[in-house]
Backbone as CSV, one residue per row, in Angstrom:
resi,resn,N_x,N_y,N_z,CA_x,CA_y,CA_z,C_x,C_y,C_z
1,UNK,77.988,23.795,15.824,77.562,24.944,16.611,78.470,25.604,17.288
2,UNK,79.450,24.982,17.930,80.633,25.771,18.524,81.359,26.431,17.493
3,UNK,81.575,26.123,16.196,82.239,26.958,15.186,81.454,28.177,15.111
4,UNK,80.162,28.094,15.078,79.296,29.304,14.799,79.471,30.250,16.182
5,UNK,79.373,29.733,17.410,79.667,30.629,18.603,80.929,31.130,18.608
6,UNK,82.032,30.327,18.323,83.280,30.968,18.318,83.524,32.044,17.323
7,UNK,83.133,31.752,16.184,83.207,32.727,15.076,82.447,33.930,15.188
8,UNK,81.312,33.680,15.752,80.443,34.993,16.059,80.994,35.852,17.329
9,UNK,81.626,35.117,18.188,82.242,35.873,19.345,83.525,36.740,18.714
10,UNK,84.334,36.026,18.012,85.510,36.696,17.292,84.984,37.889,16.566
11,UNK,83.988,37.675,15.811,83.307,38.800,14.945,82.968,39.966,15.846
12,UNK,82.016,39.573,16.667,81.659,40.697,17.722,82.657,41.526,18.377
13,UNK,83.845,40.792,18.947,84.882,41.590,19.594,85.543,42.321,18.513
14,UNK,85.880,41.980,17.424,86.482,42.498,16.326,85.832,43.728,15.907
15,UNK,84.427,43.586,15.633,83.638,44.802,15.152,83.728,45.743,16.162
16,UNK,83.500,45.242,17.551,83.568,46.156,18.566,84.817,47.038,18.732
17,UNK,85.853,46.396,18.319,87.292,46.891,18.447,87.374,47.939,17.295
18,UNK,86.810,47.508,16.034,86.462,48.428,14.911,85.812,49.882,15.483
19,UNK,84.752,49.832,16.134,83.919,50.883,16.620,84.796,51.803,17.579
20,UNK,85.660,51.009,18.331,86.402,51.744,19.310,87.496,52.557,18.588
21,UNK,88.113,51.959,17.531,89.228,52.520,16.838,88.596,53.716,15.917
22,UNK,87.324,53.532,15.433,86.769,54.810,14.774,86.439,55.882,15.690
23,UNK,85.970,55.597,16.926,85.669,56.766,17.805,87.047,57.440,18.102
24,UNK,88.059,56.717,18.308,89.413,57.250,18.659,89.992,58.072,17.385
25,UNK,89.623,57.538,16.257,90.146,58.177,15.007,89.385,59.747,14.909
26,UNK,88.097,59.921,15.545,87.383,61.077,15.498,87.764,61.882,16.896
27,UNK,88.826,61.409,17.632,89.199,62.273,18.827,88.446,61.843,20.131
28,UNK,87.861,60.641,20.205,87.348,60.209,21.485,88.505,59.921,22.527
29,UNK,88.281,60.208,23.760,89.291,60.119,24.668,89.401,58.744,25.270
30,UNK,89.631,57.640,24.352,89.937,56.236,24.728,91.222,55.712,24.447
31,UNK,92.236,56.707,24.153,93.424,56.309,23.622,94.401,55.477,24.723
32,UNK,93.910,55.433,25.807,94.667,54.789,27.003,94.469,53.260,26.922
33,UNK,93.433,52.896,25.909,93.095,51.592,25.789,93.811,50.890,24.521
34,UNK,94.619,51.839,23.829,95.118,51.234,22.570,96.499,51.710,22.358
35,UNK,97.187,51.196,21.425,98.372,51.656,20.996,99.384,52.116,21.996
36,UNK,99.634,51.141,23.143,100.456,51.538,24.236,99.825,52.501,25.316
37,UNK,98.671,52.984,25.082,98.107,53.657,26.026,98.770,54.917,26.553
38,UNK,99.495,55.569,25.707,100.338,56.739,26.341,99.221,57.930,26.219
39,UNK,98.380,58.083,25.386,97.721,59.315,25.247,96.115,58.919,25.529
40,UNK,95.389,59.941,26.226,94.019,59.764,26.337,93.313,60.066,25.062
41,UNK,93.797,61.142,24.447,93.256,61.584,23.036,94.431,61.228,22.138
42,UNK,94.236,60.452,21.100,95.458,60.215,20.254,95.856,61.534,19.426
43,UNK,97.073,61.847,19.135,97.572,62.983,18.331,97.070,62.721,16.943
44,UNK,96.912,63.596,16.050,96.269,63.570,14.838,97.158,62.550,13.956
45,UNK,98.373,62.465,14.087,99.282,61.355,13.329,98.895,59.959,13.622
46,UNK,98.571,59.840,14.943,98.309,58.519,15.550,96.793,58.102,14.987
47,UNK,96.077,59.102,14.835,94.715,58.805,14.312,94.513,58.113,13.140
48,UNK,95.568,58.274,12.339,95.583,57.641,10.916,95.824,56.057,11.243
49,UNK,96.564,55.827,12.227,96.774,54.352,12.562,95.538,53.817,13.014
50,UNK,94.857,54.546,13.943,93.292,54.076,14.296,92.487,53.827,13.125
51,UNK,92.609,54.724,12.207,91.641,54.579,10.996,92.021,53.346,10.185
52,UNK,93.235,53.054,10.193,93.617,51.896,9.389,93.160,50.724,10.240
53,UNK,93.402,50.635,11.535,92.956,49.453,12.297,91.439,49.330,12.156
54,UNK,90.714,50.579,12.164,89.249,50.361,11.792,88.910,49.552,10.488
55,UNK,89.633,49.840,9.655,89.269,49.373,8.322,89.696,47.748,8.308
56,UNK,90.761,47.501,8.852,91.256,46.061,8.995,90.224,45.308,9.824
57,UNK,89.862,45.967,10.885,89.070,45.109,11.896,87.655,44.861,11.293
58,UNK,87.079,45.811,10.590,85.836,45.601,9.756,86.079,44.416,8.945
59,UNK,87.144,44.290,8.162,87.484,43.365,7.195,87.581,41.962,7.774
60,UNK,88.310,41.844,8.979,88.463,40.701,9.625,87.233,40.323,10.457
61,UNK,86.326,41.217,10.976,85.237,41.016,11.390,84.337,40.227,10.533
62,UNK,84.242,40.642,9.381,83.382,40.164,8.201,83.798,38.745,7.882
63,UNK,85.197,38.536,7.855,85.895,37.308,7.738,85.427,36.251,8.608
64,UNK,85.323,36.695,9.794,84.915,35.618,10.947,83.524,35.415,10.739
65,UNK,82.577,36.279,10.359,81.091,36.014,9.964,81.098,35.049,8.833
66,UNK,81.872,34.980,7.807,81.860,33.966,6.804,82.323,32.800,7.263
67,UNK,83.498,32.825,7.959,84.161,31.532,8.557,83.121,30.787,9.302
68,UNK,82.338,31.432,10.142,81.297,30.719,10.984,79.927,30.447,10.087
69,UNK,79.924,30.629,8.787,78.859,30.479,7.898,77.629,31.192,8.329
70,UNK,77.815,32.540,8.981,76.763,33.454,9.335,76.330,34.211,8.360
71,UNK,77.207,34.715,7.517,76.973,35.399,6.122,77.914,35.194,5.133
72,UNK,77.649,35.242,3.861,78.518,35.027,2.882,78.853,36.395,2.167
73,UNK,80.359,36.568,2.122,80.568,37.921,1.439,81.661,37.737,0.342
74,UNK,81.854,36.378,-0.044,82.414,36.005,-1.431,84.047,35.931,-1.208
75,UNK,84.478,35.811,0.083,85.845,35.501,0.273,86.218,34.053,-0.190
76,UNK,87.180,33.767,-0.900,87.718,32.659,-1.212,88.075,31.797,-0.052
77,UNK,87.919,30.454,0.075,88.211,29.613,1.281,89.785,29.847,1.636
78,UNK,90.673,29.701,0.588,91.898,29.836,1.101,92.373,31.158,1.533
79,UNK,91.851,32.234,1.008,92.077,33.593,1.386,91.579,33.671,2.924
80,UNK,90.289,33.262,3.061,89.509,33.244,4.428,90.565,32.675,5.382
81,UNK,91.084,31.459,5.106,91.950,30.693,6.136,93.094,31.544,6.452
82,UNK,93.804,32.180,5.399,94.920,33.088,5.627,94.469,34.233,6.650
83,UNK,93.356,34.882,6.396,93.013,36.018,7.201,92.745,35.347,8.742
84,UNK,92.093,34.230,8.781,92.097,33.872,10.171,93.412,33.380,10.854
85,UNK,94.265,32.736,10.141,95.489,32.501,10.650,96.206,33.750,10.974
86,UNK,96.376,34.718,10.260,97.075,35.878,10.380,96.394,36.657,11.607
87,UNK,95.134,36.752,11.739,94.515,37.430,12.850,94.748,36.633,14.185
88,UNK,94.720,35.310,14.068,95.029,34.487,15.413,96.526,34.775,15.891
89,UNK,97.336,34.939,14.962,98.930,35.203,15.264,99.029,36.695,15.753
90,UNK,98.059,37.616,15.251,98.114,38.943,15.814,97.570,39.031,17.097
91,UNK,96.492,38.143,17.432,95.907,38.037,18.725,97.035,37.536,19.909
92,UNK,97.795,36.628,19.361,98.962,36.059,20.303,99.788,37.239,20.614
93,UNK,100.147,37.975,19.691,100.952,39.221,19.934,100.168,40.132,20.755
94,UNK,98.912,40.449,20.576,98.078,41.289,21.380,98.100,40.848,22.855
95,UNK,98.025,39.675,23.168,98.023,39.128,24.506,99.443,39.446,25.219
96,UNK,100.561,39.237,24.478,101.903,39.656,25.030,101.992,41.150,25.020
97,UNK,101.488,41.703,24.160,101.674,43.304,24.152,100.842,44.072,25.242
98,UNK,99.406,43.472,25.132,98.488,44.203,26.113,98.851,43.734,27.438
99,UNK,99.159,42.428,27.627,99.317,41.785,29.108,100.735,42.031,29.769
100,UNK,101.678,42.264,28.925,102.927,42.176,29.469,103.769,43.355,29.153
101,UNK,103.723,44.008,28.024,104.480,45.027,27.506,104.032,46.696,27.749
102,UNK,102.706,46.682,27.817,102.131,47.923,28.015,102.335,48.547,29.199
103,UNK,102.450,49.909,29.471,102.378,50.460,30.737,101.113,50.874,31.183
104,UNK,100.174,50.894,30.136,98.569,51.403,30.403,97.959,50.292,31.137
105,UNK,97.507,50.564,32.516,96.628,49.742,33.222,95.356,49.650,32.456
106,UNK,94.847,50.529,31.913,93.586,50.316,31.066,93.612,49.277,29.993
107,UNK,94.789,49.467,29.088,94.996,48.557,28.108,95.202,47.128,28.662
108,UNK,96.052,47.075,29.603,96.461,45.565,30.357,95.200,44.908,30.917
109,UNK,94.399,45.767,31.587,93.279,44.987,32.322,92.035,45.028,31.359
110,UNK,91.888,45.676,30.763,90.626,45.546,29.669,90.807,45.006,28.422
111,UNK,91.825,45.435,27.777,92.025,44.692,26.317,92.629,43.238,26.389
112,UNK,93.408,43.007,27.372,93.971,41.580,27.424,92.915,40.562,27.670
113,UNK,91.927,40.857,28.455,90.900,39.716,28.458,90.205,39.410,27.054
114,UNK,89.957,40.486,26.486,89.413,40.591,25.135,90.097,39.881,24.196
115,UNK,91.509,39.930,24.121,92.500,39.253,23.334,92.552,37.789,23.706
116,UNK,92.561,37.528,24.832,92.594,36.021,25.213,91.372,35.365,24.888
117,UNK,90.176,35.954,25.052,88.938,35.244,24.686,88.913,35.070,23.146
118,UNK,89.226,36.198,22.458,89.329,35.962,20.914,90.188,35.015,20.322
119,UNK,91.347,34.950,21.045,92.383,34.092,20.573,91.910,32.799,20.781
120,UNK,91.376,32.192,21.928,90.896,30.931,22.079,89.730,30.746,21.154
121,UNK,88.870,31.611,21.139,87.675,31.351,20.089,88.147,31.122,18.681
122,UNK,89.222,32.017,18.200,89.794,31.889,16.820,90.389,30.575,16.686
123,UNK,91.136,29.923,17.806,91.875,28.738,17.496,90.687,27.659,17.237
124,UNK,89.694,27.583,18.310,88.809,26.711,18.333,87.934,26.678,16.927
125,UNK,87.533,27.980,16.508,86.808,27.965,15.268,87.620,27.420,14.075
126,UNK,88.933,27.752,14.055,89.803,27.373,12.880,89.940,25.860,12.810
127,UNK,90.147,25.241,14.082,90.482,23.797,13.956,89.160,22.897,13.905
128,UNK,87.983,23.513,14.188,86.636,22.798,14.093,86.151,23.054,12.819
129,UNK,86.668,23.972,11.919,86.068,24.234,10.636,86.159,23.120,9.644
């Protein structure tokens, strides 16, 4: 049950991040929450990065849903394990980047807690699996 809850939590946060990145890709004024937080609306060149993050986050969110046995989308178990490990390492970096490196208060105080929660849930889901 805890694996289900942790995987589902990771999936919801990741898919929420995907929606945030999608909105930023189309010019929504949420740039202060991502990518260093230096632009309210991302310049067009940086929107491509948001679009790539959108696609990656959709992929990772679906991986968490399969990891928690919520849905089955056909990922090989070894490949799925690699996705979860890589994303967990990315989350560790995000905690440092969002919590300590960024100069954006919005990124620091909004995104860091999500990174911490997701990191903890990802580690728990991985080791309980």
